N, C-alpha and C positions, 0 to 999 in steps of 0.2 A: 103804231108807235107806244112803246112800254111806259107805262104810268108813270109819271116823275117820284123819285125818291124822296120821303120827307126827310129834314134836315133833324138830326140829332140833338135834341133841347136838353142840356145839360142841367142839374139842378144848381140853383142860384147859390146854396149854401157854399162858403167858401171852406175846405177841410184843412187839413194839415199837410196831407198829401198834395193837395192842389197846389198850396204854397209852396212844397217842396220843402219842409220841415220833416226832418228826420230824427232829430233828436227825442229822447224820451219825454213824456212831460213829467214834470216833478211833483204835480198832485197825485200820481199814482206808485211813486218810489216807494212808499210804506206798506203796499200790498206784499202779504206775504206769498211766495212762491210755493207753486203745487208740490205738496211732499212726493218724494217719487220712490218712497220705501215701500218695498211690497208689503201687503198685507197677510199673507201667506205664504206657505211654503211653494205651493204651484205657481203662485203669481211670480216667487223669487227665481224658480226654474225657467219659466219663461223668459225672464228678462237675462238677455246674454250675458251683460255686464255683471249682474248678480250671479249667474252660474259659474262664469269663469272665475270670481273671487271666492266662491263655494268649494269650486274645484282646487282651487289654489291653497285655501286653507286645510283641506282635507289631505291634498299630499303633502303639506309641511307636517301634518302630524303623522303621516305615515313614516316621510323620510327622517324626522328626528325619532321614531319611535318611543313617540310619548306614553302610550299605553304599554308596551314592552319594557319602559324602564319601572313600572310597578308591577311587572310580573302578569298583567291582564293579557289575554287572548280574545281577539276579538271572534264573535260567534259567527258562524256561517249561515245560520239559519236566520239572524236579524243583525243589520248593522248598528243598531242601538244598544246590542247587549254584549258587555266584556266579561269574561269568566276568568276567576283566578283558582287555579286548584294547585296545592302543593302538601303533598300527604294528609294529614288530618284537616288542615287549613283550605278554607273555600270562601271565596267572595263572589258576588253577582254587582254587577255596575251597569245600570240603565242610563242612559244619557239622551236628554231631549234638549236639544238647543244649547242654554247655558245652564238648565237644571238637572241635578243627578239624583238617583236613589240608590242608595249604596247599603247590602247587605254582607253580612259578614261572619263567619261561624263562632267570634267571640267579640267582646267589647275590645280588649287588646289589639286584635286584628283590625278593628275598626278604625280605632284612632291612630294606628299606623299607618293604614293608607291615606287617612284625613291628613296626616302631618307630611306624607309624601307629596300628596296632592298640591299642599299649601306651596311648599318649595317651587314647583314647578308653574302653578296658577295662582292668580289673585282670587282669591274665594273666601265664601261665607258660610260657614257650618250653620245650618237651621235647626240642628238637633234632631231628636226623634222625629220621623215621619208623622206629619199630622195633616198635611195638605199638600197636594202635587197634580197639575194640571185641572185645576178646578174641582178636584176630588178630596172630598174629607175622608180621613184615615183614623179609624178609632180601634186599640187593641182591645180586645176581650179576653174573656176566659177560654173561649173556643177558637181563637183565630184572629180575623180582622173583619173590621167592619166598615164598607166604603160606601160612602153616601155623596150626595151632589144636593143636599137640603137648600143650600143658601142660594146655589145656582137656579133650582127649580123656583123658588120663590122670587129670584130677579126675572127668570123668563114669564112669569105669571103678571108680575108689575109692568112689564114691557109691553105684555099684550093685553093689558088693562082689565086681567080676569083674577085678581086677586082675592075678590070676594065674590067668586062665581058659587054655583052650585054644583057639589061633587057629583062624579059620576061613578057608577058602580064597575064601567068596564069602557076601556079607551076606544071602541068600535063597535058599532051595532052587528045584527047577525045577517043583514041584507047582502045582496049581492056587489061587487067592487063597483066602483063608480067608474063612469064614461069620462073621457077628456072633453068632449063636446055638451054633456048636462049641464044646464043652468046658464046664469048668465054672469060676464066676466066682473070681476071683484075691481072696485076702483082704484086700489092701491095694489098692484102684484107684489111690489117691493116689501110692503108690510108682510104679507103671506108669505115670501121666502125668507126674510128674516126670522121669522116665527119658527117655521120649519127646520131651517139649520140649527136653530137654538134647541129645538127640541131632538134632533137628531144627535146631537152632543149629549144630551141626558141620557139615550140609550147605552152610553158606557157602563151605566150601573143600573139600567131598568129594563131588563131584557121583556117585560111585560109590555111594553110600549113598544116593542122594535117594529112589530107587523102593521101596526096603525100609522106610526111615522114612514113606514117604508111606503104604505098606499100614498100618504098625502106628497112624498116626494116624487111621486111619477105625474105630478100635475102642477110642476115647478114653473115649466113652458109658458102655460096660460091656466092660471088659475080662476075656477069659476066660484060662484057664491056656495055651492053644493059642496065643495072642497074646502071652504073655510070653515062651514058646518063641522066640518071631519075634523078638521084642527081643533076646533073649541070643543069639540067631544073628548079630545085628547087632553087638552088643557084642565076639562073638568076634570078628569080622571086624576091627571097629577096633582089638581088641588088637593082630591080626598086621600091622595096616598104621598102627601111631600114627604112624609117621613120615611118611605121606604129606602132600604139600598141593599147592596150585597153583602152576604156573609160569606166569608171564606175560612174553611176549616182545613187544618192540617189532618190529614190521611196517613194512617199507618201503611197501608197499601196503595203504591201510584199506578193505579188502573184507569184507563181511558173506558168510558162509555159515551156512546153517541147516539142520539135519535134524530131521525130524517124523514121528511113528509113532504109532499107536494099535493097542491091544489091544481088540478088538470084544467086545462083551457080557461082559466078565470076570468083573466082580463079581459073585458068587454070591448075593447078597440084593436087588440092584437090576436087575442085568444092565446097568448102565451100562459104558461105555467108558473105559479109562484110556488117557490121550493124555500124551506126553513130547514134549519137543524140547532141542536143541542150539543156541546160538547161537556162532561164532566171529568175531572181530575180527581178522582177518589169520590169526596162527597162534594165536591165543590166545582161550582159552575164557572167554567174558564173561557168560554167561547160560544157564540152563537150569531145566526145570520138568518134575515129574510130577505130575497131577492127573487124578481123576476127572471126567468130564464130568457135565455139569448135567443133561442130558436122556438118553433111552434111544434108541440110533440103531437104526434100522430095518435097514441094512445095514452091509457093513465099508465100503462106499466112503463113506459118509454119516460114518462115525467116524471114519476117517482124514480125511476133508474137515475136519471139523471141528478136528483137531489142525493141520492145515495152516492155517487161519484164526488160530488162536492164535500158533503160530510167525511167520504173517505180522503179526500185530499187535503182536508184542515187536519185530520187526524194524524197523516203522516208526517204534516209539517210540526206537528206538537211533539210525535214521536223524535223526530231529530232533535228538535230544541232540549226535550228533556234529556237526550244522549248527551247533549252538548253541556248541560247542567251536571251532568254525572248522575243521573238519576235512571237507573236501569228498569224499563218495563219489559219485563219478561213475558206477561200473559198477553194474548191478541187483544185486540181493542173491538168491544162487542159493538157492533151498529145496528140497531132495531129501526125495521121498517115494517108499515101496516099493510103492505101490499105484497100480497103472496108472491105474483107473478116476476115481480122485480126481486124478491128472495132467490127464485129457484134459478135467475137467470145468473146468480153469482156463481152458481156452481154446474150448471147445465147448458153446455156448448150449443146444444141441438135447436134451438130457437132461433131459426135463421130469420122467420119471417118476422119477428119481433125485434132481432138486434142490427139488420142493416142498417137502419138510420143512427146509431148511435154507438156504433162498435169501437169508436175509441174508448169511450165510457167503459163498455163492456170489459175489453181488455184491460183496462186500466184496475178495475176494482177486482177481476180474475186474478190479475198477477199477484195484488195483495192479498188476496185470500189464499191463493195457492202458496205464497210464501210463510203464511201464517201471521203477517200483520193484523189482519182484520178477519173477524168472522160477523158475516150478517145473518140475523136472526128477525123470526116475526114477532111482531106485537100487535096484540088486540087495539083496534082503532081507539076503545074507551080507555086506552092507557098510553094512548100515542099523546105525549106532551108537545111534540113539535107542532101537532094541530094549531097552536095559541101562535106560530108563526105564519101561518098559511092563510087563515081564514078568520072572520068572526065568530064568538063562541057566546053560548049564552051564560047569564052570569054565573049559574051553580058550577058548569063546566068550568068556564074560565078560573074560578076560585080554586076549583080544584086542582087545576093544572098548575096556576102561579104558586102553589103552595110546595111544589116539587123544584122550583127554579132557586132556591138558596136565598130568596127574598126575605128580609124580616124588617121591623119595624124600629127606629133608632128610638130606644126607651127614654131618652131626653126630648123627643119633638111628637112623642103620642100625645094626641087630643089636639095637635093641628088639624085642620079640617081634614132595568133594571134596563180581510178585512184589511179597524183598523191594527194593524198587527203590534204597534207598540202598546196599546191596552190589554192587548191578549196578553204580551210580555210582562206589564206590569201586573195583570192580576195573579200569572202564574209565579211571579217571584214573590210574591206576597204568599201564595200558596206554600212554596218550598221554603220561606223564610221564616215560618214559624218559631222554630226554636233559634233563629240567628238573631244577632243584634243588626238594626236597621236606621237608617239616616238620610237626611235628605242635604244635599249642598248647592250651592249655586254660584256662579261663577261671576265675580264682579266686572262691571262694565267701566 
C-alpha cells in the first residue's frame, strides 16, 4: 500500500496574486524604468532594434549622398575616414558617432567645408582641436603632442591609488602569471573596471601595453596576484602621468616595423606572445601586444607568426596612405631578431619548419616578392619590440622606451602610450602637420 500523500500546506500570507489583484501597485509607479540604451557599440550591434536603426541611418546617408555633396569620398581602408582631393586642395574627415576631426590644406577650405556642413546638419564648431575621444591634443613646434593626463589621474583616483608610491617599470622581469595562482579577489568587477580603464590609456601609452595585455588575460577569474600586477601598472602610471605621444612630421613617408615574439611564454596554454611597433617616418603610429591564437612548435614559428601580423598591419597602413594620396615608394622595412624567421621570408626550402604556418609563410613571401616589404635581422639588444612581449629590467626598459616617441608634457612635469580608428587618428595628425585642423560636434 503506497504511503499517503501529504496535503499541500499553503503560506497563510494573502498576496495580491491570491486575491486576484492585477492592477499595478501605485506606490511603485515612481520607480524609473530600466535604461535600455546600449552602453557601447558592441552592445548596440547585439540589439536587433538598435542594429536595424543604425543600418537605416547609414543607408539614408548613402542614399542621400551626404558626403558626396561635399566632395568627400569614403575610404575603403576604414569606414570612419572620408577624403577630399581636388587639385591642390585636400581634406581629411574622421567621423566617430557625433564627433568629427577635420583637417584641410588651408584655413579657407576648412571654413568652407564647415559652412557646408552647417547647411546639412545641426552642429557646433569647437574650433582648433584640443580634446578628442578623451585624448588631449597640443600643437608643438615639431608636431602634435597627444596625452591622457586628466584621464590617467581619474583612473588613479577611481582605483584609490592617487597617492601611491611610483614604480620604475610597469611589470617585473619574472615569468608570466598563471590563471590558477593565488586566491580569487573579493570584487572581480572592480578588477575588470580598472583593467578596462588602463586598456584605454594604452592609446597614447605604448609603454604599458604589454603589462595591460597580461592583466587582460585574467579577466574571467582574477586572483590576488593578478591584482598585484594591476597595482604595479597603476604605480608606474603614477610616476609617469605626464607622458604622452609626440607625433612629428617627416619629410619622407617611410614605414618601419619591429616584430618580436616570446615563444611558449604562457604558463597555462604555452602559447606565444607577439608584439610589434610601426613607425611612419619619425612617428610611432601603431603597436600591438597579443597572445597568439595557436601553440607554436618552435621559436621560428612563433617569430614568423609575429612577422606575419606586423606585415598585415603594414599592408593596411600602405593602403590607407595611398587613399590619403601619400605615395610610399620604398619598401617597408620589418626588423626581426630571429635569424630563422628572416631566412624563411626568402628561402622556400625549409619545409620542416614551415608546414605548420604555410598561410603566414606564403603571405609574407608574396609581399617580399612584390617589393612591399623587406625583412631584416636586428640584434636582440636593439629589438625595441621586446618591450611588447616580456618584462624587462629597468635599464633596458628605459632604453627601449626612449625610442617610442614618448615625451613628458612640460606643463605636468613634477607630477609624481586593432583599434583602427585610433591608428587613423594618429595618422591624420602626422599627415596634417601643415594643415588647418578643427573639431566639430553634431547637436543632439
